[in-house]
C-alpha positions as CSV (number, residue, x, y, z in Angstrom):
1,M,-7.0,-121.3,-123.2
2,R,-4.6,-124.1,-122.0
3,L,-4.2,-122.3,-118.7
4,A,-7.9,-122.0,-118.3
5,F,-8.4,-125.7,-119.1
6,L,-5.7,-126.6,-116.6
7,G,-7.5,-124.5,-113.9
8,L,-10.8,-126.2,-114.7
9,A,-9.2,-129.6,-114.5
10,L,-7.6,-128.8,-111.2
11,V,-10.9,-127.7,-109.8
12,S,-12.8,-130.6,-111.1
13,L,-10.4,-133.3,-109.8
14,P,-10.1,-134.4,-106.2
15,L,-7.8,-132.3,-104.1
16,Y,-5.0,-134.9,-103.8
17,A,-5.4,-136.7,-107.2
18,Q,-2.4,-137.0,-109.5
19,I,-2.9,-135.2,-112.9
20,Y,-1.5,-136.5,-116.2
21,T,-1.1,-134.7,-119.5
22,H,-0.4,-135.6,-123.1
23,V,-0.8,-134.1,-126.6
24,D,-3.4,-135.8,-128.8
25,A,-3.3,-136.4,-132.5
26,E,-4.7,-132.9,-133.2
27,G,-2.0,-131.2,-131.2
28,N,-4.2,-130.4,-128.2
29,R,-2.9,-130.9,-124.7
30,V,-5.1,-133.1,-122.7
31,F,-5.3,-133.4,-118.9
32,S,-6.7,-136.3,-117.1
33,G,-6.7,-138.0,-113.7
34,R,-5.1,-141.2,-115.1
35,P,-2.8,-142.0,-118.0
36,L,-4.8,-142.1,-121.2
37,H,-1.8,-142.3,-123.6
38,E,1.5,-144.0,-123.7
39,H,3.0,-140.6,-123.7
40,S,1.0,-139.3,-120.7
41,Q,3.2,-137.6,-118.2
42,P,2.4,-136.7,-114.6
43,V,2.0,-133.0,-114.0
44,A,4.2,-131.5,-111.2
45,L,1.8,-129.7,-108.9
46,P,2.8,-126.9,-106.5
47,P,2.4,-127.7,-102.8
48,I,-1.0,-127.1,-101.3
49,N,-1.3,-124.1,-99.0
50,R,-2.5,-125.3,-95.7
51,L,-4.1,-122.7,-93.3
52,P,-4.4,-123.4,-89.6
53,P,-8.0,-123.8,-88.5
54,A,-9.5,-120.4,-87.5
55,L,-9.9,-120.2,-83.7
56,P,-13.4,-119.3,-82.6
57,V,-13.7,-115.6,-81.8
58,E,-15.2,-115.2,-78.4
59,A,-17.8,-112.5,-78.4
60,Q,-16.8,-109.8,-76.0
61,P,-19.6,-109.0,-73.6
62,R,-20.9,-105.5,-74.0
63,P,-20.3,-103.5,-70.8
64,A,-23.6,-103.2,-69.1
65,A,-24.8,-99.7,-68.5
66,P,-24.8,-98.7,-64.8
67,S,-28.1,-99.5,-63.3
68,E,-28.2,-96.1,-61.6
69,Y,-27.9,-94.4,-65.0
70,S,-30.7,-96.5,-66.6
71,Q,-32.9,-95.8,-63.6
72,A,-32.2,-92.1,-63.8
73,Q,-33.4,-92.0,-67.3
74,T,-36.8,-93.2,-66.2
75,Y,-37.5,-90.1,-64.1
76,Q,-39.7,-87.8,-66.1
77,I,-39.8,-84.9,-63.7
78,V,-39.4,-83.9,-60.1
79,R,-41.3,-80.8,-58.8
80,I,-42.1,-78.9,-55.7
81,L,-45.8,-78.9,-54.9
82,H,-45.7,-76.7,-51.8
83,P,-44.9,-73.9,-51.2
84,A,-46.1,-72.2,-54.4
85,A,-43.5,-70.4,-56.4
86,D,-43.0,-66.8,-55.3
87,A,-45.4,-67.2,-52.4
88,T,-45.1,-65.2,-49.2
89,Y,-45.5,-66.8,-45.7
90,R,-45.8,-65.0,-42.4
91,D,-44.6,-67.1,-39.6
92,G,-43.1,-65.8,-36.3
93,A,-41.0,-69.0,-35.9
94,G,-39.8,-69.1,-39.5
95,D,-41.3,-72.6,-40.0
96,L,-42.1,-73.8,-43.5
97,S,-43.3,-77.2,-44.9
98,V,-42.0,-78.4,-48.3
99,L,-43.7,-81.1,-50.3
100,A,-42.3,-82.5,-53.6
101,S,-43.2,-85.3,-56.0
102,S,-41.6,-87.2,-58.9
103,E,-42.8,-89.1,-61.9
104,P,-42.4,-92.1,-61.6
105,A,-42.1,-92.7,-57.9
106,L,-38.8,-93.1,-56.2
107,H,-36.7,-96.1,-57.2
108,P,-35.3,-98.4,-54.4
109,G,-32.0,-97.0,-53.1
110,H,-32.8,-93.4,-54.2
111,A,-33.8,-90.5,-52.0
112,Y,-35.1,-87.0,-52.1
113,Q,-32.7,-84.1,-51.1
114,L,-33.9,-80.6,-50.3
115,L,-31.7,-77.7,-51.3
116,L,-32.0,-74.3,-49.6
117,D,-30.4,-71.4,-51.5
118,G,-28.4,-73.9,-53.5
119,Q,-27.1,-75.9,-50.6
120,P,-28.2,-79.4,-49.4
121,L,-30.2,-79.1,-46.2
122,G,-30.3,-82.0,-43.8
123,S,-30.2,-85.6,-44.9
124,A,-31.7,-87.2,-48.0
125,A,-35.1,-88.9,-47.3
126,S,-37.2,-91.5,-48.9
127,Q,-40.3,-89.3,-48.4
128,P,-40.7,-86.0,-50.4
129,R,-41.7,-84.1,-47.2
130,F,-39.5,-81.6,-45.4
131,Q,-40.1,-79.4,-42.4
132,L,-37.9,-76.3,-42.1
133,H,-37.6,-74.3,-38.8
134,N,-36.3,-70.9,-37.9
135,L,-35.8,-69.6,-41.5
136,D,-34.3,-66.1,-41.7
137,R,-36.5,-63.3,-42.9
138,G,-36.3,-62.6,-46.6
139,S,-36.3,-64.6,-49.8
140,H,-35.1,-68.1,-50.2
141,R,-34.5,-70.4,-53.2
142,L,-35.9,-74.0,-52.9
143,A,-35.2,-77.0,-55.0
144,V,-35.5,-80.8,-54.6
145,E,-33.3,-83.4,-56.3
146,I,-33.2,-87.2,-56.4
147,V,-29.9,-88.8,-55.4
148,D,-28.6,-92.3,-55.6
149,A,-27.1,-94.4,-52.9
150,I,-23.8,-92.6,-53.0
151,G,-25.3,-89.1,-53.2
152,T,-25.0,-88.5,-56.9
153,S,-27.7,-86.2,-58.2
154,L,-29.9,-87.8,-60.8
155,I,-32.5,-85.2,-61.5
156,R,-33.3,-81.8,-60.0
157,S,-36.4,-79.7,-59.9
158,A,-36.5,-76.1,-61.1
159,E,-35.7,-73.6,-58.4
160,Q,-38.5,-71.5,-57.0
161,T,-38.5,-68.6,-54.6
162,V,-40.4,-68.2,-51.3
163,H,-40.6,-65.1,-49.2
164,I,-40.5,-65.4,-45.4
165,H,-41.9,-62.6,-43.2
166,R,-41.0,-62.7,-39.5
167,P,-41.6,-59.9,-37.0
168,S,-38.4,-58.3,-35.7
169,L,-37.4,-58.5,-32.0
170,A,-38.4,-54.9,-31.6
171,Q,-41.8,-55.6,-33.1
172,K,-42.3,-58.6,-30.8
173,R,-41.4,-56.4,-27.8
174,R,-44.0,-53.9,-28.9
175,V,-46.7,-56.5,-29.3
176,R,-45.8,-58.2,-26.0
177,P,-43.6,-56.1,-23.7
178,C,-41.0,-57.9,-21.8
179,Q,-41.8,-58.6,-18.1
180,R,-39.3,-59.1,-15.3
181,D,-39.5,-62.9,-15.7
182,D,-39.2,-62.8,-19.5
183,Y,-35.6,-61.7,-19.6
184,G,-33.3,-64.6,-20.5
185,R,-36.3,-66.7,-21.5
186,R,-37.6,-65.0,-24.6
187,L,-35.4,-64.3,-27.5
188,E,-36.6,-60.7,-27.8
189,C,-35.9,-60.2,-24.0
190,P,-32.1,-60.8,-23.6
191,M,-30.6,-60.5,-20.1
192,R,-28.5,-57.6,-21.1
193,D,-31.7,-55.5,-21.5
194,K,-33.1,-56.4,-18.1
195,P,-33.5,-53.2,-16.1
196,V,-31.3,-52.9,-13.0
197,E,-33.3,-53.1,-9.8
198,K,-32.8,-50.2,-7.5
199,R,-32.4,-51.1,-3.9
200,D,-33.3,-48.6,-1.1
201,I,-30.2,-48.1,1.1
202,P,-31.2,-47.4,4.7
203,Y,-30.1,-44.1,6.1
204,V,-27.4,-44.4,8.7
205,P,-26.6,-41.3,10.6
206,F,-23.0,-40.4,11.2
207,F,-21.9,-39.5,14.8
């Protein structure tokens, strides 16, 4: 009880006030902030613990997410509009147009990249249109991806197959036979196939 009363007295008095104590006529110890009795004695107080002021904690800035990453998240889809998946095209020169689209449209600094059979073909472009020339006969896999300024792929379309039919050289020769002036000028008429001209050697009698 006395300890509790002492604690209460310590809390209720000013921080640096001197505390006095004495025992009253009923035998109770009394604490006060000034001498109330001729037998009042000052109470020896322990030193006050002093803590240095807390330094303000600077808020560490949160690393900003790379702008390319945040922009990449806004692409919903990229798709090939032309040619149609699994379509067959007959072209003697092996030419093919590819058209793609993305949602939303291309961000500044980004570009479309065409992939043919899994490999980038040509340079990335700001327009989703590509023109292919002299494709080999057979099936090819097409895809389009969006790349950032350093060429990192951000999103890629699903692959789709296209089939290219081109007449063989033999078929071309059958359709349009090689003439004398065609050799060396038409692919299906190489110089090695040019017939050797026969020259008439005049008869010279021996004497």
